[in-house]
Every structure is written in structure tokens, then in C-alpha cells.
C-alpha atoms as one frame of an Amber mdcrd trajectory, in Angstrom:
protein
  45.331 -11.893  -2.378  47.876 -13.276  -4.837  48.309 -16.908  -4.056  49.973
 -19.466  -6.335  47.543 -22.107  -7.458  47.920 -25.519  -9.104  44.469 -26.853
 -10.674  45.108 -30.465 -11.793  41.771 -30.700 -13.424  43.433 -28.813 -16.243
  42.109 -26.762 -19.132  38.696 -28.434 -19.187  38.035 -26.741 -15.727  34.607
 -24.672 -16.022  35.069 -21.145 -17.497  33.032 -19.447 -14.715  35.092 -21.134
 -12.064  38.391 -20.281 -13.754  37.208 -16.591 -13.503  36.931 -17.015  -9.665
  40.279 -18.682  -9.106  41.977 -16.172 -11.610  41.082 -13.312  -9.184  42.857
 -15.154  -6.340  46.186 -15.320  -7.846  48.453 -16.962 -10.513  46.741 -20.153
 -11.747  48.332 -23.138 -13.696  45.662 -25.504 -15.229  47.986 -28.795 -15.714
  47.046 -32.293 -16.345  49.736 -34.059 -14.397  50.892 -37.779 -13.720  51.565
 -38.633 -10.130  55.504 -38.092 -10.654  55.000 -34.741 -12.337  52.897 -33.802
  -9.627  55.464 -34.740  -6.838  57.887 -32.452  -8.592  56.040 -29.268  -9.030
  53.874 -29.260  -5.687  56.212 -27.505  -3.661  55.630 -24.334  -5.542  52.023
 -23.952  -4.831  49.923 -22.274  -2.065  46.605 -23.719  -3.110  45.726 -27.121
  -4.672  42.536 -27.820  -6.765  42.262 -31.520  -7.636  39.891 -34.047  -8.668
  40.260 -37.832  -8.629  43.339 -39.656 -10.245  46.051 -38.147  -8.097  47.182
 -39.354  -4.696  47.736 -36.425  -2.282  49.823 -38.609   0.355  52.491 -38.281
   2.774  54.998 -38.090  -0.066  53.364 -35.432  -1.645  52.341 -33.260   1.391
  55.966 -33.547   2.844  56.999 -31.632  -0.274  54.188 -29.231  -0.201  55.781
 -26.677   2.216  53.844 -23.704   1.032  50.443 -25.616   0.651  47.692 -23.847
   2.493  44.568 -25.119   0.852  43.533 -28.524  -0.906  40.226 -28.135  -2.607
  38.430 -31.374  -4.212  35.102 -31.510  -5.711  34.161 -34.733  -4.459  32.478
 -36.265  -1.272  34.929 -39.122  -0.897  38.441 -37.982   0.276  40.214 -41.476
   0.250  42.578 -39.731  -2.338  43.910 -37.466   0.512  46.051 -38.320   3.546
  43.599 -36.217   5.896  45.570 -36.952   8.959  49.003 -35.659   7.635  47.382
 -32.716   5.903  45.832 -31.741   9.412  49.114 -31.975  11.103  50.616 -29.786
   8.277  48.054 -27.209   8.945  46.520 -27.473   5.534  42.840 -26.910   5.125
  40.876 -29.334   3.049  37.732 -28.078   1.297  35.405 -30.597  -0.319  31.837
 -31.431  -1.055  31.483 -33.538   2.101  28.419 -32.404   4.267  27.306 -29.680
   1.553  23.823 -31.551   1.491  21.763 -28.627   0.174  24.148 -28.169  -2.901
  24.624 -31.876  -3.277  20.856 -32.475  -3.598  21.150 -30.631  -6.919  23.865
 -33.120  -8.339  22.153 -36.117  -9.814  24.696 -37.560 -12.165  25.937 -40.370
 -10.061  22.651 -41.675  -8.933  21.292 -41.471 -12.544  24.391 -43.687 -13.791
  23.646 -46.032 -10.993  20.285 -46.650 -12.275  21.429 -46.788 -15.870  23.828
 -49.583 -14.851  20.910 -51.217 -13.244  18.789 -51.110 -16.444  21.774 -52.220
 -18.506  22.337 -55.249 -16.329  18.578 -56.195 -16.356  18.124 -55.839 -20.122
  21.636 -56.484 -21.400  21.529 -53.331 -23.514  25.426 -53.421 -23.955  25.425
 -56.869 -25.234  22.401 -56.486 -27.404  23.934 -53.122 -29.018  27.192 -55.166
 -29.808  25.056 -57.927 -31.495  23.553 -55.257 -33.672  26.744 -53.713 -34.661
  27.684 -57.186 -35.872  24.245 -57.208 -37.822  22.853 -59.588 -35.866  18.951
 -59.417 -35.003  18.163 -61.948 -32.354  15.443 -60.712 -30.082  15.099 -64.016
 -27.878  18.800 -64.000 -27.057  18.419 -60.662 -25.190  15.509 -61.619 -23.123
  15.794 -59.762 -19.802  13.873 -58.950 -16.612  11.502 -56.058 -15.424  12.476
 -53.611 -12.629   8.890 -53.518 -11.570   8.109 -55.387  -8.499  11.897 -56.254
  -7.868  13.309 -55.247  -4.458  15.867 -52.718  -4.585  18.269 -52.835  -1.386
  20.175 -49.602  -0.792  23.233 -49.521   1.209  23.606 -45.894   2.610  20.470
 -43.757   2.733  22.330 -40.465   2.056  22.046 -37.997  -0.791  22.446 -40.728
  -3.423  20.502 -43.357  -1.507  17.400 -41.185  -1.387  17.750 -40.412  -5.112
  18.076 -43.994  -5.757  15.117 -44.902  -3.655  13.066 -42.073  -5.670  14.061
 -43.488  -9.033  13.245 -47.194  -8.018   9.678 -46.183  -6.477   9.030 -44.562
 -10.074   9.658 -47.883 -11.724   7.427 -49.727  -9.344  10.276 -51.295  -7.242
  10.181 -52.240  -3.410  12.403 -50.297  -1.582  14.515 -51.571   1.458  17.569
 -49.876   2.900  20.211 -50.300   5.518  21.803 -47.413   7.354  22.983 -47.377
  10.964  22.775 -43.635  10.994  19.217 -43.382   9.599  15.835 -43.889  11.587
  12.981 -45.666   9.955  10.815 -42.678  10.659  12.774 -40.567   8.427  11.629
 -42.665   5.337   8.485 -44.037   6.151   7.691 -44.825   2.630  10.743 -47.386
   2.651  11.605 -50.157   4.916  14.812 -50.140   6.993  16.333 -53.606   7.477
  19.542 -55.092   8.881  22.432 -55.595   6.440  21.834 -59.322   6.607  18.186
 -58.894   5.704  18.988 -56.497   2.819  21.717 -58.649   1.081  19.352 -61.729
   1.403  16.326 -60.050   0.107  17.404 -57.549  -2.680  16.999 -58.330  -6.124
  19.270 -55.496  -6.768  21.879 -54.036  -4.307  23.106 -50.448  -4.567  26.051
 -49.106  -2.607  25.984 -45.449  -1.606  28.435 -45.314   1.460  31.861 -43.648
   2.022  34.999 -45.654   2.062  36.273 -46.184   5.486  37.785 -48.840   7.739
  34.105 -50.083   8.393  33.184 -50.250   4.754  36.431 -51.494   3.161  35.597
 -55.040   1.884  32.070 -54.735   3.122  30.839 -57.010   0.304  33.166 -60.236
   0.275  32.688 -63.979   0.176  30.479 -64.100   3.029  28.004 -61.603   1.679
  27.848 -62.926  -1.766  27.007 -66.314  -0.395  23.978 -64.789   1.332  22.738
 -62.979  -1.840  20.129 -64.373  -4.222  21.737 -66.227  -7.312  19.670 -63.897
  -9.460  20.730 -60.502  -7.564  22.628 -57.984  -9.213  24.956 -55.462  -7.397
  25.768 -51.720  -8.262  28.503 -49.703  -6.964  29.278 -46.273  -7.832  30.872
 -45.319  -4.534  34.638 -46.619  -3.993  36.161 -49.829  -5.524  37.588 -50.949
  -2.188  34.194 -51.356  -0.689  33.715 -54.494  -2.806  36.415 -57.366  -2.643
  36.893 -57.754  -6.340  38.573 -61.201  -6.088  35.783 -62.691  -4.151  33.276
 -60.979  -6.457  34.582 -62.188  -9.569  34.511 -65.768  -8.153  30.746 -65.157
  -7.094  29.969 -64.132 -10.666  31.804 -67.171 -12.232  30.204 -69.654  -9.675
  26.596 -67.920 -10.374  26.398 -67.040  -6.623  25.270 -63.412  -8.091  24.052
 -62.503 -11.407  26.041 -59.589 -12.202  27.879 -56.492 -11.226  27.846 -52.734
 -12.511  30.582 -50.513 -11.384  32.063 -47.082 -12.315  34.877 -47.684  -9.588
  37.800 -50.273  -9.334  39.751 -50.923  -6.163  43.040 -49.784  -7.624  41.992
 -47.137  -9.875  44.334 -44.496  -8.417  47.470 -46.416  -9.613  46.041 -46.939
 -13.274  48.623 -44.168 -14.184  51.403 -46.464 -13.733  49.801 -48.868 -16.281
  46.389 -50.219 -16.696  46.229 -53.924 -18.409  45.330 -57.475 -17.948  42.863
 -56.377 -15.186  40.847 -59.618 -14.297  37.661 -57.804 -13.922  38.094 -56.175
 -17.449  39.245 -59.246 -19.091  36.171 -61.192 -17.877  33.843 -58.437 -19.115
  35.088 -58.815 -22.615  33.284 -62.022 -23.117  30.266 -61.743 -20.585  27.485
 -59.463 -20.318  26.957 -59.647 -16.585  29.792 -57.350 -15.723  29.931 -53.649
 -16.647  32.753 -51.221 -15.927  32.872 -47.660 -16.879  35.736 -45.463 -15.836
  34.493 -43.470 -12.723  32.041 -41.178 -14.816  29.331 -40.917 -12.137  29.846
 -37.071 -11.727  31.205 -36.592 -15.033  28.361 -34.838 -16.689  28.596 -31.314
 -18.022  25.784 -29.912 -15.717  27.331 -31.710 -12.581  30.896 -30.564 -13.473
  30.006 -26.824 -14.118  28.139 -26.800 -10.820  30.823 -28.367  -8.523  33.565
 -26.384 -10.181  31.911 -23.069  -9.274  30.798 -24.223  -6.034  34.417 -25.285
  -4.728  35.859 -22.217  -6.378  33.423 -19.881  -4.390  34.217 -21.888  -1.258
  37.947 -21.403  -1.613  37.303 -17.703  -2.121  35.125 -17.374   0.996  37.679
 -19.263   2.896  40.719 -17.112   1.869  38.584 -13.851   2.563  37.648 -15.254
   6.041  41.328 -15.941   6.751  42.295 -12.560   5.668  39.732 -10.895   7.915
  41.087 -12.938  10.717  44.830 -12.223  10.263  43.756  -8.260   9.888  41.832
  -8.465  13.085  44.827  -9.586  14.920
């Protein structure tokens, strides 16, 4: 096997995973803008990509040699899957790799950390200390214990969040049309309407789809408790950010913690004067971090190696099939 491989994760790609890819062919580890990406994609047989670049119809129409797209993600909204399939391109990802994914805890840990930060205002209190202010009463927060944690999507991350919440003494409810109550007897399955009206903290753990885009908008925020917090480490477009900002400003909900924004895939064209970011500069009930849920050393090392091995297995399988013919 001697494929030409483009790895857009760049030189930070895990060394063990590099060793696997390097055996498959000639690999270029490049950190590219979208425009640069479009210019070079036609040269490659295999693409290894993270988040940040869009593999859309424009890209795929130029990728005449491309046989495989590999992404170390479960969300695939950065790839035009229908067009890739029509072009005969195999998409390799982490979706459905449940046994492996159960070992990747970074995103759930971040979700819980955002919850604690919003409950205890740790980010604002830290900024005060940096200004040499020592005002304890100003930063009186809330306990997690005895609060109700509402989990939207009881998949891998939802289960982790339920486990973490239970350890903190929280009451756990969940909404997931694909999961039966019997699967989680320790937690209470409820309707979506019940969840948003009863949850003190609501944590989102669903894939972006036509059904989930703008799942949280004006009507939902009106049903939520004025004291409720919303956590989103899934995809930005699941939350209508315009409605969210109005809801926070009007005290319809108490706060929002997120590591995703709706238009983040376009930030390479310019990221400034974003309404959510501007609001967060002067208010402690909105926390935004740059999609770092899976960005731990442990998570990156495991997923890089897993995806590299998955590419290798796929290519060997295709090679055997072609020889059998």
C-alpha cells in the first residue's frame, strides 16, 4: 500500500498514530485554512481531518482521487455525507464505536466542569482575585447536591453525566426517545417538556440533525426555570443563540455554559464582535470555551491511534477484496 495521505490535524498528531499512517504511504501533516485545503485536496487518496475544516460539495468535487475520509469525531456535520457516498468515498469515524468511546471521558468532564463554574462563579471570582479583590459574599453560589440534572440524550456522554451527577447527590432525569426506562432504573425518564420545566441544570448530549437543530429556542426557554442553567458540549446549532441571549438578558434562564458555537466552522474567515462573546465579557452567567471537550492529551492520543488503526484495517480489507477478484 502506498497512498498519498493528507492529515489536517498537523504536526500535533500523536506519534504512535503517525507511525501507523506513515506505513500506509506518503503523509503530509498540514495545518490549513479552508481556502488552502480546497487548493490541495485533489492530490490525495486519504484525508485525516478533525473539526475546523468543512468537507463540503466544493471540496469533494475537487477530490477526484479521494477514497477515505477519517475523522476522530462522533458528530459528522462537517462532512457532506450524501455527496461523499455518491462519490464512493468511505467515511471512517468514531460514531457507533461504543466500547472504545466509553473510555473517552473528556467531553463529559468538561460539561460537568462548566456546570460547577456556573454554579459557583469560579471564573468571575478568579478574575476578582487577579485584580486583588477578596470579596467572599459577592461570589455566593449554589450547591449541586439535591438539584435536578436533566440530561438530553442518554448515550455515552449522557450516561457519564448521570454518573457524575449522582456522585454529587443530584436528582437525575433524562429525555431520550430511543432509550427505555428499564435501561436506567436508577434515573427517571421524562418527556422533553417535563425535563425542561423540572431541570435545575440541563445538559445537551445529542447529535446535530434536522430534528435537533434549534431544539432549544424561545418556546423552550420560556418553559425553563428562571434559575436553570443550560450546558451544551454537543453542537452550537442545537441552541438558537439569538433566542438564548435574549432569554439570559431577560432572566428567563440563569446561565449558559458551552464549548460550541453555531457558526464556529466559519471562524477561519474572521472571529470578532460575536454577540455571545461580547455579552460574556461583562457577565458571569455565560461561559464559552473553544470546542475543547475532547482536547485532552489522553483523549487525543487514544482517538488518533484508534482512527489510524481503523484506516489501516479498512485498507487491508479492501486490498484483500481486490485480490480475491
